[in-house]
N, C-alpha and C positions, 0 to 999 in steps of 0.2 A: 068647295072650290070648283068642282065640275059645274054645278049650277051657276056659279058666278061667271065662269068663262062663257057658258052658253048665253046667258043674259047679256053679256058684253058683246057677243057677236050679233045678237038680234037688235041691240040698242047701242050702237057705237057712239052716237053723238051725245046721248044723255049721260052715259056712265063713263065717259072718257077720263074726265078729271078724277072722279073717285077711283077709277081703275089705276090711273097713274100713281095716285097717292098711296094706294094699297100696295102697289108694287114697290114703291120706295120704302114703305114700312116693312114689307117682307124682306127686302134687300138689307135693310139696316139691322133687322133682328138676326138674320143669318150671319152677318159680319160680326155682330156682337158675340154670338155663340162661338164663332170660330176664334175670336180673340180671347175669349175666356178659356177655351180649351188649349190654346197655345201657351198661356201663362202657367208655369208649374206651381202647384200648391206647396205650402210649408211642409206638409206631411210627406209629399213626394221628395222634396229636397232632403229631408232628414233620412229617409229610407235609402236614397242614393249615397249619401255620405257614409252611412253605416256599412253598406255593402262594399264601398271602396276601401274602407279600413279593413274589412274582413278579408278581402282578396289580397290586399297588400301585405297583411300579416301572415299569410299562408304561402310560403315559398314553394316553388316547384322543385322537383328533384334536380333539375339542371342548375337551379340557383341555390342549392343547399350549401351551407358553410363548410369550410375545410376543417377536419378534426384537429383539435389542439391537444398536443401532448407536451407536458412539462418534463424536463430532464434535470435531475439533481445528481451531481458527481460527488461521491464521497471517496476520497483517496487519503484517508487519515485514520488514526486510531478512533475507536468508539469511546467518546467521553461526552461530558455535558454540552460542549459546544456543537458537536456533531448532532446530538439529539435536538438541540434548538434549531439547527438548520433544517432537519427533517420536519419538525413541527411547522416551521414557516412555509416550507414547500407544500406540505399537505393543506395548510390553510389557504394558500393561494390557489392551488388546484381545485379545491372544493368551492372556493368563492367564484372562480371563473368557469365552473362547470366543464372542466377539461375532460377529454376522453380517457385519459390515464395519466399517471405519474410514473415516469421511468427513472429508477434509481440505479445509476451505474456505480458499482461497488468494487473497491479494492482496498482491503483492510487486513491487518494482521490480527485484529481483535481489539479488546478494550475492557472497559469496566462493565460489570454485570448490572449495576443499577441503571446505567445509561442504556444498556441493551434492553432491559425490561421496559423502560420508558418508550423506546423506539418501536419495539414490538407492539406495545399497546396502541401506539398512534397508528401503526399500519393496519391493525385489525379493526380499529374503529373508523377508518376512513371510508367515506361514501364513494370517493373516486377510486377506481381500480388501481392497485399499486403493482408495478412490474419491477422486480429486482433482477438486475442483469450484471453478472460478473464479467467485467471486460476492462481493458482489452486483453489480448493474449499475454500470458505471464502474470495476470492478476490472480488474486486469491480472496477467499472469504474464510479466513481462519477464525477459530474460536467464536467470538461474538458475532462475526459476520455470517456464520452459518445459521445462527438463530434468525437473523434478519432475512436471509434467503428463503428459509422455510416458512416464514410468516407472510410472504407476499402472495397476492392472488395469482400471479404468474412468476414462476422461478425459472430463470434462463441463465445459461453460461455460454461464453465464447470458447471456441476450441483453444486448447492450450492453457486453460485455467483449472483451478482446483478449489475445493471447499471441504470443510470438516475440521478435525482436530479441535473439538469443542469441549474438551475436558477442562473443568475449572481448576485453577492453580492458585497457589499462594507464593509470593516472592520471598516471604520470610523464612522459607524452609519447607521441608516435607512435613505435612500434618500427620497426626497419629491415625490409626485405622478407623476409629470412630468418627473423627472429624472428616476424614476422606470420604467415608461412606455417606455422611450427611450431605456433603457438598455434591457428590455424584447424584444422589437421589433427588435433591432439590433441583439441580439443573436438568436432569432427565424428565422429571415431572413437569417442569416449565415448558420443555420442548413438546412433550406429549399433549399438553393442554390445548394446542392449536394446530399441530401439524396434520391431524386427521381431517380438518375442515376442508382441505383441498385435495383429499384423496391420495395423499402421499404416504409412503411406508414409514410408520413410526418406529418399527423395530430396527430397520437399517439406520435411520437417523439417530436412534438412541445409541447405536454402536459408536458413532462419532463423539458422543459424550462420555460413555463409560470406557471405551477402548481407544480413544483419541484417533479413530480412523479418519482418513482423508480420502476424498474421491476426486477423480478427474471428471471432466465434462461428460465423456462417454460413459464412464462408470456410473455417474449420478443419474444419467438418463436411462440406462439399460441395466437395471438391477434385477434381472430375471423377471421382468414384467412388473416389478414393484419399484417405481421410479422415485427419485428424490427431487427432480426438476421436471419441467414440462417440455422444454425444447432447448436446442442449441442454435446459435446464430452467430455469424461472423461480424455483423455490424448492426447498428441501430435500425437502419432502413430495412434490412433483411428481417430483423426481429419483428418490426411492426407489420411488415407485409405478411409474415407467416401467422400473425395473431389476428389479422383482419377476418371478421366473421366467426371467430371462436366464441363459444359459449362458456362462461365462467360460472361455476356454482359455488355459492357461499353457504356455510353452515354456521349459525349463530351460537352453536353449542348446546341448544335446547332441543335439537331434532328438527327444527324448522329450517328448510333450505330455500334459497332464492337464487335465481339464475338471471344472467344478463349477457348480452352479446356485445362483443368489442367491434367497433367500426373504426379501423385505423388506417384504411387505405389512403395513401397520399397525405398522411398526417403532417401537420406543421409542428416541428420540434422546437421548443423554446427552452433554452438552458437558463436555469435559475442560478445566477452568480452570487457568491457570498458577499455580504455587505462588508464595509470597512470595519465595523465593530466585530463581526465574526472572524475576519482575517486577523485582527489584533488579538482577539481572545484565543484563537487557535495557535498563534505564535506564543502567547503567554502560557499555554497549557504544556509547554515543554519544560520538564522539571530541571534540566540542566541550565536553561536560561534563567529560570526562577532563582536558582542557587547563585548564579553570577550576579544577578541584580541584588540579591540579599547581601552578599559579602561586599560588593562594590559600594552599595549605599551605606553600609555600616562604616566603612573606611572614610567616606566623604563626610558623614556626620561627625565622626571623631575629629576630622581635620577642621571642621567649622568650630568645634568647641575649643580647639587649641589656637586657632587663628580667628578670633571673633571679628565680625564685621565684614568678612568676605562675601557672605550671603549666598553666592553661587554654589559652593560645595554643599552647604547645608540644605538649600532648596532642592538641588539635584539629588542629593542623597536621600532626602525624605521621599521624593517621588519614586526613586528606585526601590526603596524598602516597601513602600505601599504597593507598588506593582508586584513585587515578589510575594507579599502576603496574599494579594488577590490571586496570583497565579497558583500558589500552593493550596489555596482554598478550593480550587477546581479539581484537585487531586486527592486521593486517599492518603492521609498523613498518620504516621504512628506517633502516639503520644510519648512513648518511651524515647524515641529519637529526639523529640523536642526537649525532654529532660536532659538528655546527653548534651545538647547544644547549650543549655543553661548552665550545666555543670562545667563545660569547657570555658565559658566566659568567666565564671567565678574563679576557676583555677588560674587563669591567665592574670586576673587582677590580683590574686593573692601572691603571685610570683613577684609583683612589684613591691608588695608590702613586707615580705619576708625573704630572707636570704636562703634560698633552697638550692642554689647552684644549678638552676634550670630544671629541677625535678618537677615542680609544680607546672611549669610551662610545658614540659614534655607530656605530662598527664593531660593537660588541657588540649594539646594538639591531638592526642590519641582519642579523647572523647569527641572532639570536633570531627575527626575522620569517621568514626563509627556512627556518629549522629547524622552526618550528611549521607553516608552510604545507605542507611536504613530509614531515611526520612520519608520516602514515598513507598507506600505499600502497593506496588505495581503488579498486576497479574501477568503482564507481558513485558519483555525487555525494552520495547519502544517507549514505555511510560516510566521507566526507572532511571535513576541517576547513574551516569556512567562512572565506573570506579576511577578512571584516570582524572575525570573532572573533580570528583569528590576529594581524592587524595591530594591533587595539585592545589586546589583551593584551600584545603585545610592546612597543609604545611605552609603555603605562602602566607595565608592570612594570619596564622599563628606567629610566624617569625616577624612579620611586619608589625603586628599588634604589640608584641613584646618589646621590640626596639623603640617604637614610638612612645609606649608608656614609660619606658625607662628614661627617655629623653625628657618627657614631660615632667615626671616626678623629680628628676635631677634639677631641672630649671626652676621648679617651684620651691624646692628646698634651698637653693642658693639665694643669698641676699641680693636685693636690688640696690646697686650702688650708683650714686650720681656725684658729680662735681669732682673735687680732689680725691675722694676716696676711690673713685673708679679708676684712677691713674696709678695707684700703688702697684708696683711690680713691673710697670712698663719701662722699656728703654727710652732714653732721652739723649739729647745732644746739647752741650753748653754753647750758647750763642755769644757769650762774653765771659770774662774772668769772674769767678765767684770766690769771694773772700769768706773765711769763717767768721762767726759772730764775735769771737774773742781773738783779736789780732793786736798788732802794735799800732802806734799812732800813725804809721804810714798807710794803714789800710783805709779804705774808703769809709765814709760815714754810714752808708747803708750796707749791711753785711749780707747782701743777696745779689743774684744776677738773674738773667733771663735764659730759659732753656726752651727747646723745642721738643714736645712730647705728643705723639698721636696727631701730628699736624697742627697742634695748638701751641701758643706761646704762653708760658707760665713763669711766675717768679719763683725762684728756688734758692735755697741756702744749703751750705755744706759744712761739715765739721773740719774740713781741710781745704786748703786753697785748690781751686780747679781752674786750669787754663781754658781758654776758648777752644771750641771744637772738640772737646773731650767727650768720649762716650760715657754716659751716666745711666743710673737706674734709680727710679723713684722709690724711696724706702719709707716715706711717711709724709705727714703734712701737719702744719699748724695754721688753722684758719684757711686762708687762700694761698699760703706759701708752701710750696713743696719742699720736702727734704730729699736730697739726692746724695748719691755716693758714686765715686768713680768705679767703673768696671775693671780698670787696670790695677795691678797690685801696687805699683809704686808710681803714682802720678807725679809728674814734675811740678815743681813749685812755679807759680807765675812770676814773671820778671817784675822787679820793683821799678 
C-alpha cells in the first residue's frame, strides 16, 4: 500500500481512476466486514439465552422466598380420623417442600393403634415436625405424650401439661400379668424413638409406668435432662426462637443427620379439616352412634307396620348404616354385641309368651349392659355415657314392647268388612221398624232404616221399634242388620 500511494503521488493523472476504484473497493470491503461483525451468530444467541435462564433461576438473597410453615390443629381424641388428618398434613407439607409442619395439640388421649400410626408418620416425615402444646390450659395426656416426644421439636406453652401416659382398660382393672405386659409394651414403644432427639428416656418412662404428668417448666428443666426443647407463648414466638436452630436426627442405626431451621418471618398456613373429616369426627362420638342406631331401628320398625310411607324406612336405614360405620371406627366388644342380640330376642319372646313382663325386663337389662360396655374405650371421652345408655335402653325397651303388643293384637284380630264390621255398634231408628211376624196391620216389608256409624242401613227387629229409638246392632242376614232396642221396655209404635 505504501508503494501504491507513492506511485499515485508521482503519477496522478495516469492512476487516478484505478486509485478511485481501489478506494471504493476498500471502502466496500470494510463496510461488509463491519456488517458481518454487527450481526450475531446463532451460537452467540444460544449462549446468551442459556445465561439469561441461569441468572433468572438463581435468586439473590434479597429475593429469596418466605419460609412456609403448615399448621395442623388437633383438639380432639386420638382416633383413626385424627391419624388420617395428620397423614394428609404431612403429605401436603412434604409435597410443597414446607420449612416445617407445626402441630398444635390439645388432647386427653385416645387409641393406642392410632397413636402408633401417627408416631410412625412423624418419624418418617422428611419435613421437620414441631409438636406444640397450646394454648394455655391445653394438655397432651396419654396418647398425646407419645406424639409430643416423637416430634423433631417438642414445645409447650406456659400453663400446659403433658404426661399420664399409662395404658388403661375401660373394662376394669387387669390382673398383674396383663398390667405388666401393657406397661412394658408401652414403655418399650416410647423408648424406641425418644432417644433420637436427645431427650431423657427414664423420665419419660415414668409418665408411662407411674402416670406422672409434667407442667411446661417441669418438662423443660428436669435437672438438665429435658423432655421438651423450649416453651413459647405463641406460634410467632415459637418460630422466631427456632430460627437458625440445628436439629439432629438419628435413624436408629447410629447414623445421624443434621439440618438447620430457617423460620424467620415464616408464613403460617393452617390446614383446615375437610367436610369428610368433619363428618367422620362427629360420627366418632359413641353416644351419637348409639342414638342413630336406636332411632334408625324404631323408624325401620315403623316402616314395616305402616308399609308404603317410604320416608321412615329410608331414613331409618341411613341412620342404622351411619351408626354401624361410626361404631366401626371405635373398638367394640363382641360380648356386648351378644348382649344386644339377646335383648332383642327376649323382647320378641315377650310378645309370644305370657311372662307378665319378666322376659321384657330381662331384655331391657341385657340392653342396658350391652350399651354400657359396647365401646372398649381407654379414656372416658371415647366411652358411652351411663345416662345415655340407660335412658336409651329403658325408653327403647318400653316403646318396643308397646308397639309389638299393638302389632300382634292387630294381626290376631279378624279383618271385618260390610255388615259384619257394624255388629255391636250403636244405631238410631230413622223410622218405625216392625217385626217379621206381625198382624195383618203391619207393613208388607218387615224392616226399616237405621243410622249407624254415619251410614244408612236396612234393619229388622224382633219387636216393634218406634222412630228415633236408640238401638244396637246384634247381627245381620245378608245386607239387612238385626237390631235391638237399648231400652228395657220400648214403647209399641202407634197403629
